[in-house]
N, C-alpha and C positions, 0 to 999 in steps of 0.2 A: 517615127522617132522625132523628137523635138530638139532644136538647137539650143545651146546654152553658151553665153558669151561672158567672159570674165576679163577685166583688165588687171593684170598682175604687175604690181610695182617692182621695179628693179631693186628697191631697198629691201625686199624680202629675200633676195638671193643670199644664201648662206644661213638663213633662218630655217633650220631643219624642222623645228616644231611647227612653224607656220605652214611650211609646205606639206607636211603630213596632215595637218588639219585641213588644208585646202583639198588634198586628195580625198580625204574622208567625206568632205562636203560635196565634191564633184561626183562621188560614187552614188549619190542620191539620184542623179539624173541619168536617164537613158540617152542614147544618141551621141552625136559628136559634141565635144566640149572644146570651144575655141578660147585659148588663153593668149590674149594680146599683151605683150610685155613692153614695159617701158625700160629704158636703159639703166643698167647698174651705174650709180653715180660715179664710181671710180673709172669705169670704162668711158662714160660720156665725157667726163672732165679731161681724161687723157687725150681723147680724140679731138675735143674742142680746142685744147691747148695746142695740139699739133696742127690743126686747121688754121688757128690764129697766128701761129709762128712757123709756118711751113718751111721757110728758108733757113730757119735756125734749129729745127728739130733734128736730134741725133737719131736717125732712122735705124742705125745699127743696134742701139740699145733699147729701142721701142718694143721689139717682140718680148724681151724679158719682162718688161713691165706688164704686158698683157698676160703672159704666162703666170706671173705671180698672182695676178688678180684671180685667174681661174683656180689656182690651187688654194688660195685663201677662202674661196667660196665653196669648193667641192672637196678639198682635201686630197685631190687626185692630180696626176699629171695631165696636161691638156690633151683632149681628144684630137684625133687627126683632122676632123672637120673644123675644129676651132683653130688649129695651127694653120690650116689652109686660109681661113679668113684673115688671120693676123698677117700672113704673108702677102695677101692681096692689099691690105691697108698699107703695109710697108712699101710695096712696089709702086702704088699710086703716089705716095708721098715722095718717093725717090724720083719718079718720073716728072712730077711737078717741079722739083728742084732742078732737073736737067733741062727741061724744055721751056719752063716759065709759063706754062698754060695753067691758069687757075680761075676757071669760070665758076659762076654760081651753081651750075649743075654739077660740077666736079666737087664743090664744097658739100652739096647735099649727098652725093654718092659716098664721100668719105664719112660724113656724119651718120649715114645710114648703117654703117658697120657697128655703131654703138649698140643698136638693138639686135643686129644679127649675132654679135658675139654674146650678148646677154641671153638670147634664145638658146645658144649652145650650152650655156651654163645651166639654165633651167632644165633643159632636156636631160642633162646628166643627173641633176638633183632628183628629178622625177624617177629616172631609172634606178638610182641608188635607193629610193624609197620603195622599190618593188613595183612601180607602175610605168607602163610604156608611155612614151610621149614622142610625137613626131613633129618636125619643124615644117611649117608651110611658109615659104617666103612670099611677100606681096607680088613679086614678079611671076610666081608660079600659080597664083590664084586669080590673076588678071585684075588686080586692084589698080584701077586707073585713076590718075590725078591730073590736075591742071599743071602747067609748067610755070606756076608762080613759085619759083624756088624759094624755100624757106617759109612759105605761107600758102602752101597748096591746098586745093579743095578736092576732096574725093568725089569721083564721078560714077563709078560702077565697079562691079566685081563679077567674076564668073560664078554666078549662082548655080548653074547647072553642074559645074565641076564640084562645088562644095556640097551640093545636095546628094551626090553619089558617094560621098565619103562614108566609110563604115564608122560605127561607134568607136570612140577613143578620145584621147587627149591630143590636141593640136596646138603647138606653140607658134605664134605669129609675131614676128618683129613689128612693133608699132611705129607710128610716126611718119611713114613714107609710103608712096605709091609710085606708079610708073606712068610716064607721060606717053602721048601718042607716038612719040619718036623713040620710045624705049629707054628713056633716061629716068633716073631716080629723082623724085621731087618730094621734099619733106613738107609736112603741114605745120611744123614748128619744132622747137628744140625738145620739148617733152609733150608731144601730141598723141601719145598712145591712147589716152582717154577718148580723143576724137575718132581715132581709127576704130577703136572698139565700138563706139556708138554707131558709126557708119555701118559696120558689119552687123550689129544688132538689128538695125533697121532692115538691111538687105536680106538677112536670114530669117526675118519674122520671129525673132526671139521675143519672149514675153517681158524681159527685163535685162538691164545691164548691171552687172555686179563689179564694183571696184574693190579689189582685194589688196589692201595695203594702200593707204594714202598718207603721204609723208607729213602733211600738215592738215589736220582735220578742220571741219567747219566749226568754229567756235564763236562765242559772243564777242570776243576781242582777242587780240594777239596775246597768247599766253606768256610771252616774255614781258609784256606790260601789265597784264592782269592775270596773274598765275592761276586764279581760281575760276577763270571764265569757263563756263560749261559748254559742252558740245550742243549744236543746234540739231534738233531731231527731225524737223521738217522744213524744206525749202521748195520754192517754186523754181522752175527752170531759169526764170529771169533773175531771181535773187542769187542763185548759184553762179550764174554767168557774171553778174556784177561783182560779186565777191572774188571771183577768180582773177580779177585784174589787180588785186592788192597783194602786198608782199607775203603775207603769212598764210596763203592758201596754195595748195598744190593741185590744181584742177584746171584743165584746159578750157578756156571760155567757150570754145566751139563744140564742146562735148554734147550740149543739149540740142544743137542745131538739127541733127538728123532725127532726133527722137520726139521733138515737141509736137509735130503735127500728128504723129501716130500715138501720142499719149503713152509712150513707153517709159516706165519709171527707171530711175537709177538708184541702186542700193549701195551705200558705202558700208562694207562689211567690217566688222570688228575682228581683227586677227588674233585677239587674245584667247584665253582659255575657254571662254563661254561660247559654245558652239552655236552658230546660226544667229548671233546677235547682230543687229543692224544699227549702226551709229546714226546715220542720216538717210532719209528718203527724199529724193528730188523728183517732183512730178508736176503736173499742171494744176493741182489743187491749190487755190489761193487761200492759205490758212493765215488769218490775221490774228496775231497774238494780242493779249490785253495791252501790253506796253507798245505795240506797233513795231518798234525797232527789234530786229533780230540780231544785228551785229554792228559793232563799231569797228570799221576796218581802217587801215592806214597804209601808206606807201611813201617811201623816200625817193623812189625813182620818178621824180617829176621836176620839171622846170617850167617857168611861167614866161611865155613870150607875150609882151604887152605892146599894143599899138594905141597911143593916145592922141587925141586931137578934137577940137570942137566940131570939125566937119565930118567926123567918122560916120555918124549916123545919117548924113545927108548925101555923101558921095557914094554912088553905086559901084559895085564891082570889087571893093577892097577885099572883102572876105573871100570871094571867088579867086582872086589873083593870088592871095596868100596860100590858100589851101592847094591850089594847082601847083604852085612853086614848091611847096613842101612835099607834095606827092611825087613830083618829078625827081626830087632829091632822095626819095625813099624814107622820109621822116614821118613817123606815125603821129597823128594827132589824137590824144586821148580824149579831149573834150574841148569845147569852145564856150566861153561865157562872155556875153556882150552887154554893153549899155550904149547909149547914144553918143558917148564921147570916148569909149574904150572898147577894144576887142582883145580878149585874153585867150591864148591858146595854151592848153596843158599838154606838154610834150614830155618825152623821156628825158631824164636828166642829162645824159651824155650828148643829146642832140640840140640842146638849147643854144649854145654858142654858134654852131653851124647854121641853125635856123636864123639867128639874129643877123649874121653876115649876109645870108641869102636875101632876106626880106629888105634889108637896108638898100640893096641894089635895085629894088623895084622903083624907088623914088616916088612915093606918094606925096602929092602936094598938100593934101588935107590932113596928113598925119604929122604931128609936130614932134612926137617922141616915140622911138622904138627901143625897147629895152628887154633884157632877159633877167629873171630872178631865179637863181638856182639853189638858194639856201632855204627851200620851202618843202613842206610835206603835204600830202593830200589825205584828208580824212573823209571817209565815206560812211554815212549813217544809213544803213540798208534795212528795208522792211516794207512789204506791201501795205498800203492803206494810208500813206502819209498825206495825200491830197484830200482824203475823206475824213481826216481826224483833226479835232481841235487840240492845239497845244503842243504838237510835236516840235515845230520850229522854235516855239518859245522856250521849250525845255533845252533844246540844243544850244541856242544862243545864250540862254540864261546860265547854262553850265559853264560856258567859256568866259562869259562876261564876269561872272561871280569870282572867277579865279584869275582875272586879269590876263586872259589870253587874247592876243591881238589876231583878228581874222584878216588876212591879206585879201582874200577873195572868197565869195560864197556863191553857190548856185543851187537852186531847187525849182521844182515845177516842171522840168523837162521830162521827168519820169515820176510815176506814182510810188517808186520804191527806193529812191536814193536822194539824199541831200549831200552836197559836197562843201567842204570847208578847206581852204588853203591857208595853212598857218606856217609860221617860222619853224624851221627844223628843230630848233631848241624847244619848241612848245608841243612837239608831236606827242610824246608820251603823256604829258599832262592833259592834253586835249582828249586823248583816248580814255584815260582813266576817269576824267570828270564827266564826260558824256556818258560813259558806261555806268558810272555811279548814279547819274540822274535817272537812268531808265531801269536799271537792274538792282540797285542796292537801296532804293528808297521805296517804302510802301506807300503807294498813292492810289487813289481811285482810278479805275479804268478810264482811258480816254474815250470820249464820246465819238462815235462814228457818224459822219454826216450822211444822211440818206439822199 
């Protein structure tokens, strides 16, 4: 018997037609079928809100909120196993309010219930559709993870236990594993993709299927370019790069366990056309005629800038800044440098904090330290940029022609992406004009440099 792994999106909960179609699709396969679920958005948001405001959460009314979510998605009263999970969440929150203990591991434990409760709902939906489904918790299958709470890495799973399972459907809450000390450690807010990819590798499955993706891989943000088509083929690197931008719902680390094994990812279409694949992600470097595959954007960015004539001569500046930001838990998205300036792309909410921290370091060769937060990041993504004539010229020609000021740019660090930092007010115009330059103008194919 062969194993089959599917990541089932929480957004499919309550979608009876989609679940019935999935069941029909799964019946094609013999052996165990592992359904790794991401959290239902309502459940995730309710728990995240409680975690963020634990001392102000009305724990007495919280169970009713969870029960209403269950009924909304299943049409039934909550199952006893679901009620037990809700009671555990409420008890933990109440305990935190009493004793004031609120560690990172406890935050991950609470957040882990978002997928546990989701698994209970999907189990009921499968049973209501006439198909048995059983829940396998990560703690029951020995899914080990590092203790990097909120950003854990999966280490191992009890393959012997999983190999002895009979054929059937097994629902696994995604996004978390268990540390060597028995605590829950999450790989991210919505990291079920990564969980499913790790299990795909460990179980020697031939592919990973993503059933339901909230924001598909498109040529551009559909809210900016409504007719932007879906991308049929991506490399692992292209998919990971796009995952960092606002309008994609794909965990960047999903490709990590699969790349060396050349295991493909299939993003399945959940519409009426059975077996349709929207996007295939694998190792095959497919260079399209226009080179660019997508024009992506993000508003979750701030720019920390260190300027000074001695920046390029004074050793250690970059190392000291990155170390200080790392100690403070501030993620650096990218670094773009010149001889007189070092620019750090950070998450928007961390810009001011980073500015205050770096000012305390007191660099004699840095004359100005500032943060700019009214900016957006534009990523032009596609393999072959360094081997092609005219790509950069088309990008900068598009923004220059339409009087878009580029605050900062960077290319060359990778063969598959060029970055532009623009004013937030120019974000949509930038995306539209760069998109038009590559996809809406009939031009000869760009020449590939041998």
